[in-house]
C-alpha positions as a printed Julia matrix, in Angstrom:
235×3 Matrix{Float64}:
 32.53  -19.09  -41.7
 33.1   -15.98  -43.74
 35.81  -15.36  -46.25
 38.05  -12.43  -45.35
 39.76  -10.05  -47.73
 43.53  -10.37  -47.9
 44.93   -8.12  -45.17
 47.66   -5.59  -45.78
 51.11   -7.13  -46.11
 52.24   -5.79  -42.72
 49.22   -7.32  -40.95
 49.73  -10.74  -42.54
 53.47  -10.59  -41.89
 52.92   -9.75  -38.21
 50.35  -12.52  -37.76
 52.57  -15.16  -39.37
 55.6   -14.06  -37.34
 53.61  -14.46  -34.12
 52.32  -17.84  -35.33
 55.88  -19.01  -36.09
 57.08  -17.84  -32.67
 54.25  -19.84  -31.06
 54.84  -22.91  -33.26
 51.26  -22.77  -34.55
 49.69  -26.06  -35.66
 49.05  -26.48  -39.37
 47.85  -28.84  -42.07
 48.35  -28.71  -45.84
 45.88  -30.11  -48.32
 46.06  -30.24  -52.09
 43.15  -28.33  -53.61
 40.36  -30.72  -54.59
 41.93  -33.67  -52.73
 41.23  -35.4   -49.42
 44.88  -36.26  -48.87
 46.86  -33.94  -46.71
 49.94  -33.42  -44.56
 48.91  -33.01  -40.94
 50.37  -32.4   -37.49
 52.76  -29.76  -38.81
 54.14  -26.77  -36.9
 55.09  -23.43  -38.38
 58.85  -23.26  -37.73
 60.04  -20.11  -39.49
 59.39  -17.81  -42.41
 61.04  -15.52  -44.92
 58.75  -12.51  -45.14
 57.02  -12.25  -48.49
 58.66  -15.41  -49.83
 58.11  -18.66  -47.93
 56.97  -20.53  -44.82
 58.77  -23.52  -43.31
 57.06  -26.3   -41.34
 58.4   -29.08  -39.13
 56.67  -32.33  -38.17
 56.59  -34.15  -41.53
 57.48  -37.84  -41.44
 59.77  -39.67  -43.85
 56.9   -41.81  -45.09
 54.74  -38.78  -45.93
 54.05  -38.24  -49.62
 54.68  -34.59  -50.41
 52.73  -32.92  -53.23
 54.83  -32.01  -56.28
 56.51  -28.61  -56.35
 54.09  -26.02  -57.75
 50.97  -27.76  -56.43
 48.29  -25.33  -55.17
 47.56  -26.0   -51.51
 45.19  -24.96  -48.77
 47.09  -24.17  -45.58
 45.0   -24.44  -42.4
 46.69  -22.62  -39.54
 45.48  -22.68  -35.94
 46.77  -19.68  -34.02
 45.29  -18.99  -30.59
 41.52  -19.11  -31.01
 41.69  -18.16  -34.7
 41.66  -20.61  -37.6
 43.01  -19.4   -40.95
 42.67  -21.12  -44.32
 45.27  -19.7   -46.71
 46.06  -20.31  -50.38
 49.69  -21.23  -51.06
 51.93  -23.33  -53.33
 54.34  -26.17  -52.66
 58.07  -25.39  -52.81
 61.1   -27.67  -52.58
 61.37  -29.41  -49.19
 64.3   -28.5   -46.94
 66.54  -31.12  -45.3
 67.2   -30.86  -41.58
 69.37  -33.2   -39.48
 67.15  -32.44  -36.48
 63.93  -33.66  -38.11
 62.73  -37.21  -38.83
 61.75  -36.13  -42.32
 62.32  -33.17  -44.66
 60.85  -29.85  -43.59
 57.9   -28.7   -45.68
 58.31  -25.39  -47.5
 55.5   -23.43  -49.13
 55.2   -20.06  -50.8
 54.03  -16.93  -49.01
 50.18  -17.06  -48.9
 48.43  -15.4   -51.82
 44.89  -15.41  -50.41
 42.94  -15.9   -47.19
 40.14  -18.35  -47.98
 38.56  -18.38  -44.52
 39.11  -16.92  -41.08
 36.98  -17.83  -38.08
 37.13  -18.36  -34.35
 37.59  -21.89  -33.14
 34.45  -23.07  -31.4
 35.12  -26.74  -30.8
 36.87  -28.4   -27.88
 39.87  -30.49  -28.9
 39.19  -33.6   -26.85
 42.46  -35.32  -27.8
 45.34  -33.11  -26.69
 48.49  -33.59  -24.6
 47.36  -35.02  -21.28
 43.76  -35.47  -22.46
 43.19  -38.8   -24.23
 40.52  -39.15  -26.94
 37.27  -40.94  -26.25
 36.58  -44.36  -27.76
 33.49  -44.57  -29.96
 31.51  -47.02  -32.04
 30.16  -45.58  -35.27
 27.32  -47.13  -37.24
 27.29  -46.55  -41.0
 25.0   -48.38  -43.4
 24.37  -51.25  -40.99
 28.06  -51.77  -40.11
 29.98  -50.76  -36.98
 33.43  -49.13  -36.99
 35.75  -48.26  -34.13
 36.76  -44.59  -33.89
 38.16  -41.92  -31.59
 36.4   -38.67  -30.68
 38.97  -35.93  -31.38
 36.91  -32.78  -30.94
 33.44  -31.86  -29.85
 31.16  -28.84  -29.84
 27.47  -28.32  -29.25
 26.83  -28.66  -32.99
 29.44  -31.1   -34.29
 31.92  -33.84  -33.6
 35.3   -34.72  -35.12
 36.15  -38.41  -35.49
 39.34  -40.28  -36.33
 39.26  -43.81  -37.79
 42.2   -46.25  -37.81
 41.43  -47.3   -41.37
 39.55  -45.98  -44.37
 36.22  -47.4   -45.51
 33.57  -46.38  -48.07
 32.0   -43.14  -46.86
 30.35  -40.25  -48.68
 29.41  -36.69  -47.78
 25.92  -36.34  -46.27
 26.0   -39.95  -45.03
 24.22  -40.47  -41.71
 26.22  -41.81  -38.77
 25.2   -43.2   -35.39
 27.93  -42.41  -32.84
 28.03  -44.14  -29.44
 30.63  -43.16  -26.87
 31.09  -43.18  -23.11
 31.75  -39.93  -21.3
 33.91  -39.98  -18.15
 31.98  -41.33  -15.2
 30.37  -44.08  -17.25
 27.81  -41.78  -18.91
 26.58  -43.18  -22.22
 26.28  -40.61  -25.0
 24.69  -41.24  -28.4
 24.2   -38.9   -31.33
 22.93  -39.07  -34.89
 24.83  -36.9   -37.34
 25.62  -36.17  -40.96
 29.07  -36.24  -42.6
 30.09  -32.77  -43.79
 33.86  -33.09  -44.12
 36.4   -35.87  -44.79
 40.16  -35.92  -45.14
 42.99  -38.47  -45.15
 46.2   -37.92  -43.17
 48.91  -40.1   -44.65
 50.95  -42.1   -42.14
 48.84  -41.23  -39.09
 47.43  -43.72  -36.57
 43.95  -42.36  -37.38
 44.27  -41.54  -41.09
 40.58  -41.01  -41.86
 39.25  -37.82  -40.23
 35.54  -37.07  -40.44
 33.62  -33.96  -39.42
 30.02  -34.62  -38.43
 27.18  -32.15  -37.86
 24.97  -33.43  -35.09
 21.2   -33.66  -35.27
 19.06  -32.06  -32.59
 19.85  -33.23  -29.07
 17.22  -33.71  -26.4
 17.58  -31.84  -23.11
 19.39  -34.52  -21.04
 21.84  -35.39  -23.82
 22.68  -31.73  -24.5
 23.2   -31.07  -20.79
 25.53  -34.09  -20.44
 27.58  -32.85  -23.39
 27.79  -29.31  -21.99
 28.99  -30.6   -18.62
 31.62  -32.77  -20.3
 32.89  -29.91  -22.5
 33.13  -27.6   -19.51
 34.97  -30.22  -17.44
 37.46  -30.89  -20.25
 38.1   -27.18  -20.76
 38.74  -26.75  -17.06
 41.08  -29.75  -17.06
 42.96  -28.48  -20.12
 43.3   -24.99  -18.62
 44.73  -26.53  -15.46
 47.26  -28.57  -17.44
 48.39  -25.49  -19.38
 48.66  -23.42  -16.19
 50.77  -26.09  -14.46
 53.02  -26.38  -17.52
 53.54  -22.64  -17.48
 54.56  -22.73  -13.8
 57.38  -25.2   -14.42
């Protein structure tokens, strides 16, 4: 993941307008904190001034106005991490909670292509998993998967530190057992979500059969997801 220089205003403006038109998915995290607002969608923008997001829930705790935030924006196959600041929320009778408003981004922190497969998506349920940490077992859901890492969601928080080793056991479709050993590289807490603790894990080396099973599963899920999107577009 390489940091990118801030593009010219016109380039950033065009990208954000396209992202708003597509309702790009977004999360907001306070700098230096694990707590974040997730499952947001970019609703609209005022060029050079502000961005407006829908999807916040009434129970969500919004950062104070003026708080420096990291905005993660998924647009197509690109993932952007942008520096911004919290503004006053905006009331909307159409939303369950106030709409989140932030300042126009001041810096691009990261920009990279998305490599993982989002396992949990509309029409594609997440996989159940058992995760071993320090001699204890915890239930989790597999939310995304690549050939180098796995994203997990836990229904409740528990003591966990970066670089901790995890044993993850799950069952791929068709009754195929799949086990990996990995290391925690990222953690965040999504307030008010069914799976509030999200953990990013880098997998250790996989032996031939395990790697091939994972590749077949990823390819099958991508094919299934593409079919779902194509059918939705034909409606």
